[in-house]
A tleap script that builds the chain and sets N, CA, C and O, in Angstrom:
source leaprc.protein.ff14SB
mol = sequence {
  NGLU PRO MET SER LYS ARG GLN ARG LYS LYS
  LEU LEU LYS GLN LYS GLN TRP GLU GLU GLN
  LYS ASP LEU ARG ARG GLN LYS ARG LYS GLU
  LYS ARG GLN LYS ARG LYS LEU GLU ARG GLN
  SER LYS LEU ASP SER ASN ASN GLU GLY ASN
  ASP GLY LYS HIE MET ARG ARG GLU VAL VAL
  PRO SER THR LEU ARG LEU ILE VAL ASP CYS
  SER PHE ASP ASP LEU MET VAL LEU LYS ASP
  VAL LYS LYS LEU HIE LYS GLN ILE GLN ARG
  CYS TYR ALA GLU ASN ARG LYS ALA PHE HIE
  PRO VAL GLN PHE TYR LEU THR SER HIE GLY
  GLY GLN LEU LYS SER ASN MET ASN GLU ASN
  ASP LYS GLY TRP VAL ASN TRP CLYS
}
set mol.1.N position { -61.371 37.001 22.418 }
set mol.1.CA position { -61.528 37.314 21.214 }
set mol.1.C position { -61.714 36.452 19.856 }
set mol.1.O position { -60.759 35.751 19.517 }
set mol.2.N position { -62.835 36.457 19.088 }
set mol.2.CA position { -63.025 35.419 18.071 }
set mol.2.C position { -61.986 35.421 17.117 }
set mol.2.O position { -61.501 36.502 16.785 }
set mol.3.N position { -61.466 34.086 16.497 }
set mol.3.CA position { -60.380 34.000 15.640 }
set mol.3.C position { -60.984 33.564 14.193 }
set mol.3.O position { -61.826 32.675 14.072 }
set mol.4.N position { -60.488 34.241 13.212 }
set mol.4.CA position { -61.015 33.687 11.840 }
set mol.4.C position { -60.507 32.303 11.587 }
set mol.4.O position { -59.507 31.815 12.116 }
set mol.5.N position { -61.480 31.587 10.526 }
set mol.5.CA position { -60.960 30.486 10.256 }
set mol.5.C position { -59.639 30.390 9.658 }
set mol.5.O position { -59.039 29.350 9.925 }
set mol.6.N position { -59.094 31.160 8.973 }
set mol.6.CA position { -57.589 31.516 8.631 }
set mol.6.C position { -56.610 31.413 9.538 }
set mol.6.O position { -55.566 30.814 9.276 }
set mol.7.N position { -56.839 31.980 10.690 }
set mol.7.CA position { -56.026 32.364 11.760 }
set mol.7.C position { -56.000 30.943 12.704 }
set mol.7.O position { -54.996 30.600 13.329 }
set mol.8.N position { -57.163 30.246 12.697 }
set mol.8.CA position { -57.293 28.887 13.433 }
set mol.8.C position { -56.438 27.940 12.647 }
set mol.8.O position { -55.547 27.277 13.179 }
set mol.9.N position { -56.738 27.888 11.324 }
set mol.9.CA position { -55.913 26.913 10.652 }
set mol.9.C position { -54.322 27.058 10.659 }
set mol.9.O position { -53.556 26.094 10.672 }
set mol.10.N position { -53.908 28.486 10.649 }
set mol.10.CA position { -52.646 28.597 10.734 }
set mol.10.C position { -51.893 28.374 12.143 }
set mol.10.O position { -50.702 28.115 12.317 }
set mol.11.N position { -52.821 28.528 13.014 }
set mol.11.CA position { -52.307 28.175 14.541 }
set mol.11.C position { -52.338 26.545 14.499 }
set mol.11.O position { -51.334 25.926 14.851 }
set mol.12.N position { -53.408 25.921 14.098 }
set mol.12.CA position { -53.032 24.469 14.098 }
set mol.12.C position { -51.957 23.931 13.466 }
set mol.12.O position { -51.316 23.011 13.974 }
set mol.13.N position { -51.667 24.453 12.312 }
set mol.13.CA position { -50.247 23.865 11.595 }
set mol.13.C position { -49.136 24.305 12.176 }
set mol.13.O position { -48.087 23.694 11.969 }
set mol.14.N position { -49.158 25.478 13.032 }
set mol.14.CA position { -47.990 25.904 13.735 }
set mol.14.C position { -47.730 25.040 14.753 }
set mol.14.O position { -46.534 24.789 14.899 }
set mol.15.N position { -48.688 24.368 15.702 }
set mol.15.CA position { -48.742 23.331 16.629 }
set mol.15.C position { -48.399 22.187 16.206 }
set mol.15.O position { -47.556 21.555 16.842 }
set mol.16.N position { -48.921 21.702 15.139 }
set mol.16.CA position { -48.427 20.432 14.371 }
set mol.16.C position { -46.935 20.403 13.966 }
set mol.16.O position { -46.312 19.342 13.989 }
set mol.17.N position { -46.415 21.463 13.628 }
set mol.17.CA position { -45.085 21.714 12.877 }
set mol.17.C position { -44.116 21.616 14.519 }
set mol.17.O position { -43.075 20.959 14.534 }
set mol.18.N position { -44.537 22.229 15.615 }
set mol.18.CA position { -43.865 21.943 16.739 }
set mol.18.C position { -43.955 20.719 17.379 }
set mol.18.O position { -43.003 20.371 18.078 }
set mol.19.N position { -44.981 19.959 17.263 }
set mol.19.CA position { -45.108 18.532 17.748 }
set mol.19.C position { -44.385 17.569 17.099 }
set mol.19.O position { -43.936 16.542 17.608 }
set mol.20.N position { -44.273 17.958 15.864 }
set mol.20.CA position { -43.322 16.955 15.031 }
set mol.20.C position { -41.823 17.151 14.755 }
set mol.20.O position { -41.124 16.349 14.136 }
set mol.21.N position { -41.402 18.347 15.304 }
set mol.21.CA position { -40.035 18.688 15.288 }
set mol.21.C position { -39.215 17.622 15.746 }
set mol.21.O position { -38.363 17.104 15.023 }
set mol.22.N position { -39.418 17.303 16.818 }
set mol.22.CA position { -38.577 16.095 17.194 }
set mol.22.C position { -38.413 15.103 16.173 }
set mol.22.O position { -37.301 14.757 15.774 }
set mol.23.N position { -39.671 14.563 15.671 }
set mol.23.CA position { -39.777 13.343 14.800 }
set mol.23.C position { -38.846 13.621 13.498 }
set mol.23.O position { -38.144 12.755 12.975 }
set mol.24.N position { -38.954 14.985 13.053 }
set mol.24.CA position { -38.191 15.442 11.899 }
set mol.24.C position { -36.612 15.469 12.217 }
set mol.24.O position { -35.784 14.952 11.467 }
set mol.25.N position { -36.321 16.067 13.302 }
set mol.25.CA position { -34.849 15.644 13.535 }
set mol.25.C position { -34.286 14.487 13.791 }
set mol.25.O position { -33.106 14.245 13.538 }
set mol.26.N position { -35.193 13.578 14.382 }
set mol.26.CA position { -34.797 12.315 14.441 }
set mol.26.C position { -34.498 11.566 13.096 }
set mol.26.O position { -33.449 10.957 12.884 }
set mol.27.N position { -35.612 11.687 12.150 }
set mol.27.CA position { -35.497 11.172 10.790 }
set mol.27.C position { -34.322 11.797 10.099 }
set mol.27.O position { -33.741 11.026 9.335 }
set mol.28.N position { -33.787 13.131 10.195 }
set mol.28.CA position { -32.528 13.595 9.612 }
set mol.28.C position { -31.293 12.858 10.141 }
set mol.28.O position { -30.440 12.412 9.374 }
set mol.29.N position { -31.224 12.750 11.392 }
set mol.29.CA position { -30.324 12.297 12.181 }
set mol.29.C position { -29.827 10.654 11.649 }
set mol.29.O position { -28.675 10.268 11.452 }
set mol.30.N position { -31.006 9.938 11.513 }
set mol.30.CA position { -30.995 8.693 10.922 }
set mol.30.C position { -30.377 8.704 9.492 }
set mol.30.O position { -29.394 8.069 9.113 }
set mol.31.N position { -31.047 9.437 8.881 }
set mol.31.CA position { -30.406 9.529 7.455 }
set mol.31.C position { -29.223 9.922 7.310 }
set mol.31.O position { -28.550 9.381 6.433 }
set mol.32.N position { -28.773 10.737 7.946 }
set mol.32.CA position { -27.134 11.242 8.016 }
set mol.32.C position { -26.373 9.910 8.429 }
set mol.32.O position { -25.410 9.580 7.737 }
set mol.33.N position { -26.753 9.099 9.547 }
set mol.33.CA position { -26.167 8.092 9.743 }
set mol.33.C position { -25.953 6.812 8.831 }
set mol.33.O position { -24.975 6.065 8.791 }
set mol.34.N position { -27.038 6.768 8.170 }
set mol.34.CA position { -27.236 5.765 7.161 }
set mol.34.C position { -26.212 6.319 5.992 }
set mol.34.O position { -25.366 5.532 5.567 }
set mol.35.N position { -26.257 7.301 5.606 }
set mol.35.CA position { -25.280 7.896 4.428 }
set mol.35.C position { -23.699 7.712 4.976 }
set mol.35.O position { -22.730 7.564 4.232 }
set mol.36.N position { -23.663 7.750 6.335 }
set mol.36.CA position { -22.198 7.780 6.674 }
set mol.36.C position { -21.889 6.413 6.722 }
set mol.36.O position { -20.841 6.004 6.222 }
set mol.37.N position { -22.754 5.603 7.315 }
set mol.37.CA position { -22.176 4.042 7.281 }
set mol.37.C position { -22.269 3.595 5.398 }
set mol.37.O position { -21.629 2.624 4.994 }
set mol.38.N position { -22.738 4.056 4.870 }
set mol.38.CA position { -22.758 3.583 3.245 }
set mol.38.C position { -21.527 4.371 2.868 }
set mol.38.O position { -20.795 3.707 2.135 }
set mol.39.N position { -21.137 5.397 3.099 }
set mol.39.CA position { -19.705 5.976 2.701 }
set mol.39.C position { -18.586 5.115 3.433 }
set mol.39.O position { -17.504 4.898 2.886 }
set mol.40.N position { -18.892 4.648 4.664 }
set mol.40.CA position { -17.929 3.812 5.149 }
set mol.40.C position { -17.788 2.732 4.821 }
set mol.40.O position { -16.743 2.202 5.197 }
set mol.41.N position { -18.541 2.085 4.163 }
set mol.41.CA position { -18.868 0.646 3.626 }
set mol.41.C position { -18.119 0.787 2.147 }
set mol.41.O position { -17.434 -0.049 1.557 }
set mol.42.N position { -18.392 1.788 1.856 }
set mol.42.CA position { -17.956 1.812 0.336 }
set mol.42.C position { -16.412 2.166 0.357 }
set mol.42.O position { -15.715 1.654 -0.520 }
set mol.43.N position { -15.877 2.926 1.205 }
set mol.43.CA position { -14.414 3.031 1.541 }
set mol.43.C position { -13.851 1.976 2.010 }
set mol.43.O position { -12.662 1.811 1.736 }
set mol.44.N position { -14.421 1.168 2.683 }
set mol.44.CA position { -13.860 -0.043 3.384 }
set mol.44.C position { -13.562 -1.267 1.945 }
set mol.44.O position { -12.520 -1.882 1.715 }
set mol.45.N position { -14.702 -1.302 1.269 }
set mol.45.CA position { -14.687 -2.116 -0.009 }
set mol.45.C position { -13.613 -1.831 -0.965 }
set mol.45.O position { -13.053 -2.684 -1.653 }
set mol.46.N position { -13.337 -0.449 -0.962 }
set mol.46.CA position { -12.413 0.147 -1.815 }
set mol.46.C position { -10.962 0.006 -1.553 }
set mol.46.O position { -10.145 0.133 -2.465 }
set mol.47.N position { -10.567 -0.292 -0.155 }
set mol.47.CA position { -9.463 -0.114 0.369 }
set mol.47.C position { -9.160 -1.336 0.920 }
set mol.47.O position { -8.350 -1.352 1.847 }
set mol.48.N position { -9.682 -2.430 0.508 }
set mol.48.CA position { -9.386 -3.542 1.059 }
set mol.48.C position { -8.045 -4.048 0.700 }
set mol.48.O position { -7.701 -4.213 -0.470 }
set mol.49.N position { -7.205 -4.320 1.840 }
set mol.49.CA position { -5.824 -4.699 1.557 }
set mol.49.C position { -4.843 -3.554 1.559 }
set mol.49.O position { -3.634 -3.769 1.477 }
set mol.50.N position { -5.320 -2.407 1.646 }
set mol.50.CA position { -4.651 -1.055 1.617 }
set mol.50.C position { -4.329 -0.578 2.859 }
set mol.50.O position { -5.250 -0.412 3.659 }
set mol.51.N position { -3.191 -0.323 3.181 }
set mol.51.CA position { -3.030 0.175 4.828 }
set mol.51.C position { -2.685 1.581 5.127 }
set mol.51.O position { -2.701 2.227 6.175 }
set mol.52.N position { -2.289 1.939 3.611 }
set mol.52.CA position { -1.779 3.446 3.624 }
set mol.52.C position { -2.905 4.499 4.020 }
set mol.52.O position { -4.079 4.151 4.151 }
set mol.53.N position { -2.564 5.534 4.165 }
set mol.53.CA position { -3.640 6.725 4.077 }
set mol.53.C position { -4.357 6.979 2.971 }
set mol.53.O position { -5.576 7.146 3.003 }
set mol.54.N position { -3.599 7.028 1.836 }
set mol.54.CA position { -4.288 7.183 0.352 }
set mol.54.C position { -3.867 6.007 -0.296 }
set mol.54.O position { -3.159 5.158 0.247 }
set mol.55.N position { -4.332 5.936 -1.561 }
set mol.55.CA position { -4.065 4.887 -2.492 }
set mol.55.C position { -2.887 5.740 -3.228 }
set mol.55.O position { -3.130 6.809 -3.788 }
set mol.56.N position { -1.612 5.174 -3.174 }
set mol.56.CA position { -0.693 5.845 -3.957 }
set mol.56.C position { -0.648 5.410 -5.427 }
set mol.56.O position { -0.679 4.218 -5.731 }
set mol.57.N position { -0.579 6.332 -6.275 }
set mol.57.CA position { -0.477 6.127 -7.517 }
set mol.57.C position { 0.610 5.785 -8.087 }
set mol.57.O position { 1.582 6.184 -7.447 }
set mol.58.N position { 0.949 5.050 -9.287 }
set mol.58.CA position { 2.159 5.076 -10.129 }
set mol.58.C position { 2.796 6.229 -10.190 }
set mol.58.O position { 2.166 6.838 -11.055 }
set mol.59.N position { 3.760 7.008 -9.773 }
set mol.59.CA position { 4.686 7.977 -10.195 }
set mol.59.C position { 5.682 7.709 -11.270 }
set mol.59.O position { 6.483 6.778 -11.338 }
set mol.60.N position { 5.469 8.780 -12.168 }
set mol.60.CA position { 6.403 8.459 -13.062 }
set mol.60.C position { 7.188 9.859 -13.163 }
set mol.60.O position { 6.793 10.927 -13.629 }
set mol.61.N position { 8.363 9.538 -12.610 }
set mol.61.CA position { 9.425 10.925 -12.598 }
set mol.61.C position { 9.801 11.776 -13.901 }
set mol.61.O position { 10.087 11.092 -14.883 }
set mol.62.N position { 9.841 13.074 -14.046 }
set mol.62.CA position { 10.015 13.622 -14.988 }
set mol.62.C position { 11.414 13.878 -15.218 }
set mol.62.O position { 12.228 13.700 -14.312 }
set mol.63.N position { 11.787 14.321 -16.467 }
set mol.63.CA position { 13.185 14.578 -16.611 }
set mol.63.C position { 13.571 16.122 -16.380 }
set mol.63.O position { 14.709 16.578 -16.486 }
set mol.64.N position { 12.408 16.844 -16.042 }
set mol.64.CA position { 12.572 18.265 -15.898 }
set mol.64.C position { 12.809 18.439 -14.670 }
set mol.64.O position { 12.394 17.742 -13.744 }
set mol.65.N position { 13.691 19.660 -14.591 }
set mol.65.CA position { 14.261 20.319 -13.501 }
set mol.65.C position { 13.654 21.483 -13.041 }
set mol.65.O position { 13.365 22.311 -13.905 }
set mol.66.N position { 13.384 21.751 -11.839 }
set mol.66.CA position { 12.814 23.244 -11.456 }
set mol.66.C position { 14.059 23.698 -10.459 }
set mol.66.O position { 14.314 23.027 -9.459 }
set mol.67.N position { 14.688 24.685 -10.743 }
set mol.67.CA position { 15.537 25.322 -9.889 }
set mol.67.C position { 15.083 26.940 -9.291 }
set mol.67.O position { 14.773 27.852 -10.058 }
set mol.68.N position { 15.112 27.056 -7.987 }
set mol.68.CA position { 14.769 28.278 -7.385 }
set mol.68.C position { 15.946 28.642 -7.006 }
set mol.68.O position { 16.685 27.946 -6.310 }
set mol.69.N position { 16.278 30.061 -7.552 }
set mol.69.CA position { 17.653 30.609 -7.046 }
set mol.69.C position { 17.206 31.725 -5.924 }
set mol.69.O position { 16.518 32.725 -6.128 }
set mol.70.N position { 17.811 31.264 -4.620 }
set mol.70.CA position { 17.348 32.117 -3.618 }
set mol.70.C position { 18.649 33.082 -3.080 }
set mol.70.O position { 18.854 33.501 -1.941 }
set mol.71.N position { 19.337 33.250 -4.145 }
set mol.71.CA position { 20.474 34.310 -3.807 }
set mol.71.C position { 20.033 36.011 -3.721 }
set mol.71.O position { 20.754 36.885 -3.239 }
set mol.72.N position { 18.927 36.180 -4.202 }
set mol.72.CA position { 18.371 37.402 -4.097 }
set mol.72.C position { 17.934 37.938 -2.835 }
set mol.72.O position { 17.609 39.111 -2.649 }
set mol.73.N position { 17.947 36.807 -1.783 }
set mol.73.CA position { 16.881 37.103 -0.557 }
set mol.73.C position { 17.460 38.337 0.077 }
set mol.73.O position { 16.622 39.144 0.480 }
set mol.74.N position { 18.828 38.670 0.261 }
set mol.74.CA position { 19.233 39.911 0.791 }
set mol.74.C position { 18.894 41.294 0.348 }
set mol.74.O position { 19.144 42.343 0.940 }
set mol.75.N position { 18.102 41.073 -1.132 }
set mol.75.CA position { 17.672 42.391 -1.460 }
set mol.75.C position { 16.134 42.618 -1.341 }
set mol.75.O position { 15.506 43.507 -1.917 }
set mol.76.N position { 15.568 41.558 -0.399 }
set mol.76.CA position { 14.246 41.570 -0.416 }
set mol.76.C position { 14.141 41.918 1.201 }
set mol.76.O position { 14.862 41.557 2.131 }
set mol.77.N position { 12.826 42.854 1.174 }
set mol.77.CA position { 12.235 42.776 2.470 }
set mol.77.C position { 11.671 41.527 3.345 }
set mol.77.O position { 11.276 40.583 2.660 }
set mol.78.N position { 11.592 41.405 4.486 }
set mol.78.CA position { 11.024 40.434 5.144 }
set mol.78.C position { 9.749 39.914 4.698 }
set mol.78.O position { 9.628 38.689 4.688 }
set mol.79.N position { 8.770 40.639 4.324 }
set mol.79.CA position { 7.654 40.503 3.753 }
set mol.79.C position { 7.638 39.710 2.488 }
set mol.79.O position { 6.776 38.877 2.205 }
set mol.80.N position { 8.657 40.035 1.757 }
set mol.80.CA position { 8.649 39.373 0.467 }
set mol.80.C position { 9.383 38.035 0.657 }
set mol.80.O position { 9.071 37.059 -0.025 }
set mol.81.N position { 10.335 37.989 1.560 }
set mol.81.CA position { 11.032 36.618 1.801 }
set mol.81.C position { 9.948 35.609 2.325 }
set mol.81.O position { 9.937 34.412 2.039 }
set mol.82.N position { 8.953 36.307 3.206 }
set mol.82.CA position { 7.944 35.252 3.932 }
set mol.82.C position { 6.910 34.660 2.651 }
set mol.82.O position { 6.390 33.544 2.640 }
set mol.83.N position { 6.776 35.656 1.654 }
set mol.83.CA position { 5.680 35.313 0.361 }
set mol.83.C position { 6.714 34.202 -0.206 }
set mol.83.O position { 6.306 33.053 -0.377 }
set mol.84.N position { 7.992 34.532 -0.484 }
set mol.84.CA position { 8.837 33.469 -1.467 }
set mol.84.C position { 8.808 32.173 -0.772 }
set mol.84.O position { 8.859 31.149 -1.452 }
set mol.85.N position { 8.714 32.093 0.792 }
set mol.85.CA position { 8.648 30.922 1.738 }
set mol.85.C position { 7.599 30.207 1.363 }
set mol.85.O position { 7.656 29.015 1.060 }
set mol.86.N position { 6.266 31.120 1.366 }
set mol.86.CA position { 5.007 30.382 1.029 }
set mol.86.C position { 5.146 29.886 -0.250 }
set mol.86.O position { 4.893 28.693 -0.417 }
set mol.87.N position { 5.567 30.691 -1.373 }
set mol.87.CA position { 5.423 29.994 -2.718 }
set mol.87.C position { 6.396 28.594 -2.814 }
set mol.87.O position { 6.095 27.576 -3.436 }
set mol.88.N position { 7.309 28.761 -2.238 }
set mol.88.CA position { 8.487 27.324 -2.397 }
set mol.88.C position { 7.519 26.279 -1.479 }
set mol.88.O position { 7.365 25.128 -1.886 }
set mol.89.N position { 6.962 26.664 -0.394 }
set mol.89.CA position { 6.216 25.352 0.146 }
set mol.89.C position { 4.959 24.930 -0.800 }
set mol.89.O position { 4.681 23.731 -0.844 }
set mol.90.N position { 4.285 25.735 -1.461 }
set mol.90.CA position { 3.228 25.475 -2.480 }
set mol.90.C position { 3.936 24.555 -3.601 }
set mol.90.O position { 3.446 23.468 -3.910 }
set mol.91.N position { 4.959 24.987 -4.112 }
set mol.91.CA position { 5.507 24.335 -5.231 }
set mol.91.C position { 6.071 22.946 -4.676 }
set mol.91.O position { 6.050 22.001 -5.464 }
set mol.92.N position { 6.515 22.762 -3.541 }
set mol.92.CA position { 6.963 21.571 -3.000 }
set mol.92.C position { 5.816 20.618 -2.752 }
set mol.92.O position { 5.974 19.432 -3.042 }
set mol.93.N position { 4.590 21.073 -2.200 }
set mol.93.CA position { 3.438 20.349 -1.836 }
set mol.93.C position { 2.953 20.035 -3.281 }
set mol.93.O position { 3.078 18.857 -3.616 }
set mol.94.N position { 2.481 20.795 -4.088 }
set mol.94.CA position { 2.065 20.253 -5.521 }
set mol.94.C position { 3.057 19.339 -6.182 }
set mol.94.O position { 2.596 18.489 -6.944 }
set mol.95.N position { 4.240 19.393 -6.013 }
set mol.95.CA position { 5.191 18.571 -6.676 }
set mol.95.C position { 4.854 17.216 -5.909 }
set mol.95.O position { 4.779 16.119 -6.463 }
set mol.96.N position { 4.695 17.415 -4.790 }
set mol.96.CA position { 5.011 15.787 -4.094 }
set mol.96.C position { 3.352 15.121 -4.660 }
set mol.96.O position { 3.136 13.910 -4.699 }
set mol.97.N position { 2.549 15.932 -4.970 }
set mol.97.CA position { 1.113 15.352 -5.374 }
set mol.97.C position { 0.950 14.975 -6.761 }
set mol.97.O position { 0.074 14.228 -7.196 }
set mol.98.N position { 2.030 15.655 -7.545 }
set mol.98.CA position { 1.663 15.568 -9.135 }
set mol.98.C position { 2.074 14.068 -9.637 }
set mol.98.O position { 2.703 13.289 -8.920 }
set mol.99.N position { 1.697 13.807 -10.779 }
set mol.99.CA position { 1.558 12.464 -11.209 }
set mol.99.C position { 2.889 12.419 -11.930 }
set mol.99.O position { 3.407 11.315 -12.099 }
set mol.100.N position { 3.484 13.491 -12.365 }
set mol.100.CA position { 4.806 13.519 -12.983 }
set mol.100.C position { 5.780 14.678 -12.198 }
set mol.100.O position { 6.004 15.785 -12.687 }
set mol.101.N position { 6.226 14.289 -11.106 }
set mol.101.CA position { 7.009 15.275 -10.370 }
set mol.101.C position { 8.170 15.534 -11.010 }
set mol.101.O position { 8.688 14.643 -11.683 }
set mol.102.N position { 8.746 16.772 -10.902 }
set mol.102.CA position { 10.015 17.322 -11.433 }
set mol.102.C position { 10.718 17.235 -10.421 }
set mol.102.O position { 10.282 17.067 -9.282 }
set mol.103.N position { 12.231 17.375 -10.834 }
set mol.103.CA position { 13.360 17.417 -9.876 }
set mol.103.C position { 13.284 18.859 -9.267 }
set mol.103.O position { 13.408 19.793 -10.059 }
set mol.104.N position { 13.118 19.099 -8.109 }
set mol.104.CA position { 12.977 20.503 -7.396 }
set mol.104.C position { 14.121 20.702 -6.658 }
set mol.104.O position { 14.470 19.891 -5.800 }
set mol.105.N position { 14.921 21.998 -6.982 }
set mol.105.CA position { 16.201 22.318 -6.258 }
set mol.105.C position { 16.036 23.762 -5.571 }
set mol.105.O position { 15.339 24.640 -6.078 }
set mol.106.N position { 16.599 23.890 -4.616 }
set mol.106.CA position { 16.848 25.386 -4.009 }
set mol.106.C position { 18.305 25.660 -4.089 }
set mol.106.O position { 19.125 24.841 -3.675 }
set mol.107.N position { 18.611 26.690 -4.565 }
set mol.107.CA position { 20.226 27.095 -4.675 }
set mol.107.C position { 20.163 28.297 -3.787 }
set mol.107.O position { 19.217 28.995 -3.421 }
set mol.108.N position { 21.556 28.336 -3.530 }
set mol.108.CA position { 22.027 29.668 -2.649 }
set mol.108.C position { 20.954 29.820 -1.451 }
set mol.108.O position { 20.600 30.958 -1.142 }
set mol.109.N position { 20.378 28.598 -0.706 }
set mol.109.CA position { 19.476 28.721 0.023 }
set mol.109.C position { 20.296 29.153 1.398 }
set mol.109.O position { 21.044 28.324 1.916 }
set mol.110.N position { 20.142 30.430 1.957 }
set mol.110.CA position { 20.555 30.904 3.109 }
set mol.110.C position { 19.852 32.231 3.693 }
set mol.110.O position { 18.735 32.686 3.449 }
set mol.111.N position { 20.777 32.659 4.465 }
set mol.111.CA position { 20.444 34.267 4.869 }
set mol.111.C position { 19.183 34.255 5.569 }
set mol.111.O position { 18.934 33.517 6.522 }
set mol.112.N position { 18.177 35.334 4.919 }
set mol.112.CA position { 17.057 35.580 5.566 }
set mol.112.C position { 15.883 34.452 5.487 }
set mol.112.O position { 15.203 34.027 6.421 }
set mol.113.N position { 15.828 34.048 3.962 }
set mol.113.CA position { 15.067 32.973 3.731 }
set mol.113.C position { 15.275 31.652 4.661 }
set mol.113.O position { 14.341 31.124 5.264 }
set mol.114.N position { 16.490 31.231 4.697 }
set mol.114.CA position { 16.784 30.006 5.746 }
set mol.114.C position { 16.178 30.403 7.056 }
set mol.114.O position { 15.350 29.637 7.551 }
set mol.115.N position { 16.506 31.550 7.695 }
set mol.115.CA position { 16.257 31.747 8.798 }
set mol.115.C position { 14.555 31.842 9.083 }
set mol.115.O position { 13.975 31.566 10.133 }
set mol.116.N position { 14.063 32.240 8.019 }
set mol.116.CA position { 12.372 32.275 8.127 }
set mol.116.C position { 11.869 31.097 8.145 }
set mol.116.O position { 10.981 30.785 8.938 }
set mol.117.N position { 12.533 30.028 6.990 }
set mol.117.CA position { 12.198 28.762 7.014 }
set mol.117.C position { 12.458 27.880 8.449 }
set mol.117.O position { 11.669 27.053 8.905 }
set mol.118.N position { 13.734 28.260 9.028 }
set mol.118.CA position { 13.798 27.646 10.353 }
set mol.118.C position { 12.845 27.772 11.412 }
set mol.118.O position { 12.467 26.861 12.149 }
set mol.119.N position { 12.346 29.425 11.438 }
set mol.119.CA position { 11.519 29.720 12.440 }
set mol.119.C position { 10.212 29.296 12.212 }
set mol.119.O position { 9.504 29.096 13.199 }
set mol.120.N position { 9.717 29.106 10.992 }
set mol.120.CA position { 8.109 29.072 10.588 }
set mol.120.C position { 7.898 27.793 10.196 }
set mol.120.O position { 6.797 27.264 10.349 }
set mol.121.N position { 8.952 27.155 9.639 }
set mol.121.CA position { 8.585 25.605 9.040 }
set mol.121.C position { 9.701 24.669 9.306 }
set mol.121.O position { 10.365 24.359 8.316 }
set mol.122.N position { 10.032 24.169 10.413 }
set mol.122.CA position { 10.943 23.389 10.848 }
set mol.122.C position { 11.025 21.862 10.071 }
set mol.122.O position { 12.048 21.178 10.067 }
set mol.123.N position { 9.843 21.503 9.468 }
set mol.123.CA position { 10.035 20.365 8.782 }
set mol.123.C position { 10.469 20.472 7.268 }
set mol.123.O position { 10.295 19.592 6.424 }
set mol.124.N position { 11.057 21.689 7.073 }
set mol.124.CA position { 11.627 21.650 5.481 }
set mol.124.C position { 12.813 20.883 5.429 }
set mol.124.O position { 13.159 20.337 4.381 }
set mol.125.N position { 13.698 20.767 6.853 }
set mol.125.CA position { 14.654 19.886 6.576 }
set mol.125.C position { 14.850 18.737 6.204 }
set mol.125.O position { 15.913 18.275 5.788 }
set mol.126.N position { 13.306 17.917 6.395 }
set mol.126.CA position { 13.067 16.528 5.656 }
set mol.126.C position { 12.652 16.490 4.288 }
set mol.126.O position { 12.265 15.459 3.737 }
set mol.127.N position { 12.723 17.488 3.799 }
set mol.127.CA position { 12.101 17.582 2.348 }
set mol.127.C position { 13.077 16.696 1.450 }
set mol.127.O position { 14.295 16.823 1.579 }
set mol.128.N position { 12.510 15.767 0.510 }
set mol.128.CA position { 13.227 14.980 -0.358 }
set mol.128.C position { 13.386 15.524 -1.582 }
set mol.128.O position { 14.011 14.916 -2.452 }
savepdb mol mol.pdb
quit
């Protein structure tokens, strides 16, 4: 069956596209590798003489104290105790990263909260 000029052009373009597929893929791969190497060299030049994971900036301790009273955990259902545990984890993590970390205290830490933390987050005993 005869093809129109437009259909032939479309078919030709489709064939060319398929033929150059591997070439395009290779170019993308090379470009990705080049960017990766540039990023790596940039990181290496920035971290000369720095053996730590991240550059630790100078921390200025704050005089503020944050006290979380956990004596009410016996009045909470388990779901609320788990939410409290997550909130305490986030507070601790953000405080560790903070430029002016506050003094963070947990009081009356026992009961459901302590057992939940022992169960789900054994690393909390190493908190400083």
